C-alpha positions as CSV (number, residue, x, y, z in Angstrom):
1,M,-62.8,-300.7,-32.2
2,K,-63.2,-303.2,-35.2
3,T,-60.3,-305.2,-33.6
4,L,-62.0,-305.2,-30.2
5,V,-65.3,-306.5,-31.9
6,S,-63.6,-309.3,-33.6
7,L,-61.8,-310.5,-30.3
8,L,-65.0,-310.6,-28.6
9,A,-66.5,-312.5,-31.2
10,L,-63.6,-315.2,-31.0
11,A,-64.0,-315.3,-27.3
12,A,-67.7,-316.1,-27.8
13,A,-66.9,-319.2,-29.8
14,I,-64.4,-320.9,-27.5
15,P,-64.8,-322.2,-24.0
16,A,-64.1,-319.8,-21.3
17,F,-61.9,-320.7,-18.2
18,A,-62.0,-319.4,-14.6
19,D,-58.5,-318.0,-14.7
20,E,-59.0,-316.1,-17.9
21,P,-57.9,-312.5,-17.8
22,A,-60.6,-310.0,-18.4
23,P,-60.0,-307.7,-21.6
24,A,-58.2,-304.6,-21.0
25,A,-60.3,-301.5,-21.0
26,D,-59.4,-298.8,-23.7
27,P,-57.6,-296.1,-21.8
28,L,-58.6,-293.4,-24.4
29,S,-61.9,-291.9,-24.6
30,F,-63.5,-289.0,-26.4
31,N,-66.7,-287.0,-25.8
32,V,-68.7,-284.4,-27.6
33,G,-71.8,-282.6,-26.4
34,V,-74.3,-279.7,-26.5
35,V,-75.8,-277.8,-23.6
36,S,-78.6,-275.3,-23.5
37,E,-76.2,-273.1,-21.7
38,Y,-72.7,-273.7,-20.1
39,R,-72.7,-273.3,-16.3
40,Y,-69.5,-273.6,-14.4
41,R,-69.6,-273.6,-10.6
42,G,-73.2,-272.2,-11.0
43,I,-72.3,-269.3,-13.2
44,S,-73.2,-269.1,-16.8
45,Q,-70.2,-268.9,-19.1
46,S,-72.1,-268.5,-22.2
47,R,-74.5,-265.8,-21.3
48,L,-77.3,-268.2,-20.7
49,R,-77.0,-269.4,-24.4
50,P,-76.2,-272.8,-25.8
51,A,-72.6,-274.1,-25.9
52,L,-70.8,-276.9,-27.9
53,Q,-68.3,-278.9,-25.9
54,G,-65.9,-281.9,-26.3
55,G,-63.0,-283.5,-24.9
56,I,-60.3,-286.3,-24.8
57,D,-59.1,-288.3,-21.9
58,Y,-56.3,-291.0,-21.1
59,A,-56.4,-293.0,-18.2
60,G,-53.6,-295.4,-17.5
61,A,-53.8,-298.6,-15.6
62,N,-51.3,-297.2,-13.1
63,G,-53.9,-294.5,-11.9
64,F,-52.3,-291.4,-13.9
65,Y,-54.6,-289.7,-16.2
66,V,-54.2,-286.6,-18.5
67,G,-56.9,-284.9,-20.7
68,T,-58.2,-281.8,-22.4
69,W,-61.8,-280.4,-22.8
70,A,-63.1,-277.4,-24.6
71,S,-66.3,-275.2,-24.8
72,T,-67.4,-272.2,-26.5
73,I,-68.2,-269.2,-24.1
74,K,-69.2,-265.6,-24.2
75,W,-67.9,-264.0,-20.9
76,V,-64.5,-263.1,-22.0
77,K,-65.9,-260.9,-24.9
78,D,-68.5,-259.5,-22.8
79,A,-65.8,-258.4,-20.3
80,G,-64.1,-256.6,-23.0
81,G,-61.5,-259.2,-24.1
82,D,-61.2,-261.5,-27.0
83,G,-61.8,-265.1,-27.7
84,D,-64.8,-267.3,-27.6
85,V,-63.4,-270.7,-26.4
86,E,-62.2,-272.2,-23.0
87,V,-59.6,-274.9,-23.3
88,D,-59.0,-276.8,-20.1
89,L,-55.6,-279.1,-19.8
90,Y,-55.4,-281.2,-16.8
91,G,-53.6,-284.4,-15.3
92,G,-53.3,-286.0,-12.1
93,Y,-53.4,-289.5,-10.2
94,R,-56.3,-291.4,-8.9
95,T,-56.2,-294.6,-6.7
96,E,-57.9,-296.6,-4.1
97,V,-56.3,-295.9,-0.6
98,A,-58.7,-298.2,1.4
99,K,-61.9,-300.4,0.3
100,G,-64.3,-298.1,-1.3
101,L,-62.2,-294.9,-0.5
102,T,-60.6,-293.3,-3.6
103,L,-58.0,-290.4,-3.6
104,D,-57.8,-288.0,-6.7
105,V,-55.1,-285.3,-6.9
106,G,-54.0,-283.2,-10.0
107,V,-53.7,-279.8,-11.6
108,L,-55.9,-277.9,-14.0
109,Q,-54.9,-275.1,-16.4
110,Y,-57.7,-273.1,-17.8
111,V,-56.9,-271.4,-21.0
112,Y,-58.8,-268.5,-22.8
113,P,-56.7,-268.2,-26.1
114,S,-55.9,-264.5,-26.9
115,N,-58.4,-263.5,-24.3
116,K,-56.5,-259.8,-23.8
117,L,-58.0,-259.3,-20.5
118,N,-55.9,-257.6,-17.7
119,P,-55.3,-259.5,-15.4
120,S,-55.4,-262.4,-17.6
121,A,-58.4,-265.0,-17.7
122,N,-56.0,-267.9,-17.7
123,T,-56.1,-269.7,-14.3
124,F,-54.1,-272.6,-12.8
125,E,-55.5,-274.8,-10.1
126,L,-54.5,-277.7,-7.9
127,Y,-57.1,-280.0,-6.8
128,G,-57.7,-282.9,-4.3
129,A,-60.6,-285.0,-4.0
130,V,-61.8,-288.1,-1.9
131,S,-64.5,-290.2,-2.9
132,F,-66.4,-292.9,-0.7
133,G,-69.3,-294.9,-2.4
134,P,-71.4,-292.4,-4.5
135,V,-70.1,-289.2,-2.6
136,T,-67.0,-287.1,-3.5
137,A,-65.7,-284.1,-1.6
138,K,-63.2,-282.0,-3.8
139,Y,-61.1,-278.8,-3.1
140,S,-59.7,-276.5,-5.8
141,H,-57.0,-273.9,-5.1
142,S,-55.7,-271.2,-7.5
143,T,-52.1,-270.4,-7.7
144,T,-52.9,-267.6,-10.2
145,N,-55.4,-264.9,-10.4
146,L,-58.9,-266.5,-10.7
147,F,-60.5,-265.9,-14.0
148,G,-59.4,-262.5,-14.4
149,Y,-60.0,-261.2,-10.8
150,A,-57.1,-258.9,-9.8
151,D,-55.2,-259.9,-6.7
152,S,-57.1,-263.0,-6.4
153,R,-54.5,-265.7,-6.0
154,N,-55.1,-268.5,-3.3
155,S,-58.9,-268.5,-4.1
156,G,-60.6,-271.7,-3.4
157,Y,-63.6,-273.9,-4.4
158,L,-65.0,-276.6,-2.1
159,D,-67.7,-278.9,-3.3
160,V,-69.5,-282.1,-2.4
161,T,-71.3,-284.2,-5.2
162,A,-73.0,-287.4,-5.1
163,N,-74.1,-289.8,-8.0
164,F,-76.9,-292.2,-7.4
165,D,-77.7,-295.0,-9.9
166,I,-81.4,-295.3,-9.7
167,G,-81.8,-298.0,-12.2
168,D,-82.7,-298.4,-15.8
169,G,-79.8,-296.2,-16.9
170,F,-80.9,-293.3,-14.7
171,S,-78.8,-291.3,-12.3
172,L,-79.4,-288.6,-10.0
173,A,-76.6,-286.2,-8.7
174,P,-77.0,-283.4,-6.2
175,H,-74.4,-281.0,-5.7
176,V,-73.6,-278.0,-3.5
177,G,-70.1,-275.9,-3.7
178,H,-68.7,-272.6,-2.4
179,Q,-66.4,-270.4,-4.4
180,T,-64.3,-268.2,-2.3
181,V,-62.6,-265.2,-4.2
182,R,-59.8,-263.8,-2.2
183,H,-59.7,-260.1,-1.5
184,L,-63.0,-259.9,-3.4
185,A,-66.0,-260.8,-0.9
186,A,-68.6,-259.7,-3.3
187,A,-67.5,-262.2,-5.7
188,S,-67.8,-265.2,-3.3
189,Y,-70.9,-267.4,-3.4
190,T,-72.5,-270.7,-3.1
191,D,-74.0,-272.9,-5.9
192,Y,-76.1,-275.8,-5.9
193,S,-77.7,-278.3,-8.6
194,L,-79.6,-281.4,-9.1
195,T,-79.0,-283.4,-12.3
196,L,-81.0,-286.3,-13.6
197,A,-79.4,-288.1,-16.4
198,K,-80.4,-291.1,-18.6
199,D,-77.6,-293.1,-20.4
200,F,-78.7,-294.5,-23.8
201,S,-75.5,-296.8,-24.4
202,G,-73.0,-293.9,-24.0
203,L,-75.3,-291.2,-25.4
204,V,-76.4,-289.2,-22.1
205,L,-79.2,-286.9,-21.8
206,S,-79.5,-284.7,-18.7
207,G,-81.4,-282.0,-17.1
208,S,-79.9,-279.9,-14.3
209,L,-81.5,-277.4,-12.0
210,V,-79.0,-275.0,-11.2
211,G,-78.9,-272.0,-8.9
212,T,-76.6,-269.7,-6.8
213,D,-76.8,-267.1,-4.1
214,A,-74.1,-264.9,-5.9
215,D,-74.2,-261.2,-6.0
216,K,-76.5,-260.2,-8.8
217,T,-74.4,-256.9,-9.6
218,T,-71.0,-258.9,-9.5
219,Y,-72.5,-261.7,-11.7
220,A,-74.5,-259.5,-14.3
221,S,-73.9,-259.6,-17.8
222,P,-72.2,-256.4,-19.1
223,V,-74.0,-257.0,-22.4
224,N,-77.7,-257.2,-21.2
225,G,-77.5,-256.8,-17.6
226,K,-79.1,-260.2,-16.8
227,F,-78.0,-262.2,-13.8
228,M,-75.6,-265.1,-14.9
229,G,-76.2,-267.0,-11.6
230,K,-80.1,-267.3,-11.8
231,T,-81.9,-270.4,-11.0
232,A,-82.3,-272.2,-14.3
233,L,-82.8,-275.6,-16.0
234,V,-79.9,-276.7,-18.2
235,V,-80.3,-279.5,-20.7
236,G,-77.7,-281.4,-22.1
237,L,-76.8,-284.1,-24.7
238,K,-73.2,-285.9,-24.5
239,K,-71.8,-288.8,-26.5
240,T,-68.9,-290.8,-25.1
241,F,-66.9,-293.1,-27.5
């Protein structure tokens, strides 16, 4: 980072030319954050309690990317297993296939270290997404059992999300998705959210109104019986650097 600042200072001191190449973006980025609760596909993973999160991403100039992300969780222990962390490992390829139209395909491994659940909570998904302007449609397909549900291979999640820049660092992101759990209709549901975020030069404060139509019995906490898919306001703070 100090090297980059020095180069920018030098560039400001000398004349610029029209054919001068723009400085390359750093392909490596980091993020850390905290949320009032960790919601994934509308369902609380932290039993409606706060969670710490963070990740590392590498995006190559050729369109290939890899990354890892982690969050504290409570649902594995609540289900009778062990471990209080989720670690996601992912990689893929993103490219513009036509003007304004972007294709993104990849793989995602959810790891719950020492989860001790049977079937295991560990899940592997393939995904594909198409973006045009501010709108992205994505489909994720599990090739393993889905988050510990028995005989649930080939479950799928389809979602559509938009991200609108409304000026002065603010963005608005509506979202709707549908999770299908194979061979377990009671676990299938639709989730929706609306997120307002403010970017303070890499420090993002967000508020999300999140809800689902999930079955209240299937998605009740074994600890306190509370519905993990209830409508709630989730507040988050994330720093990217």
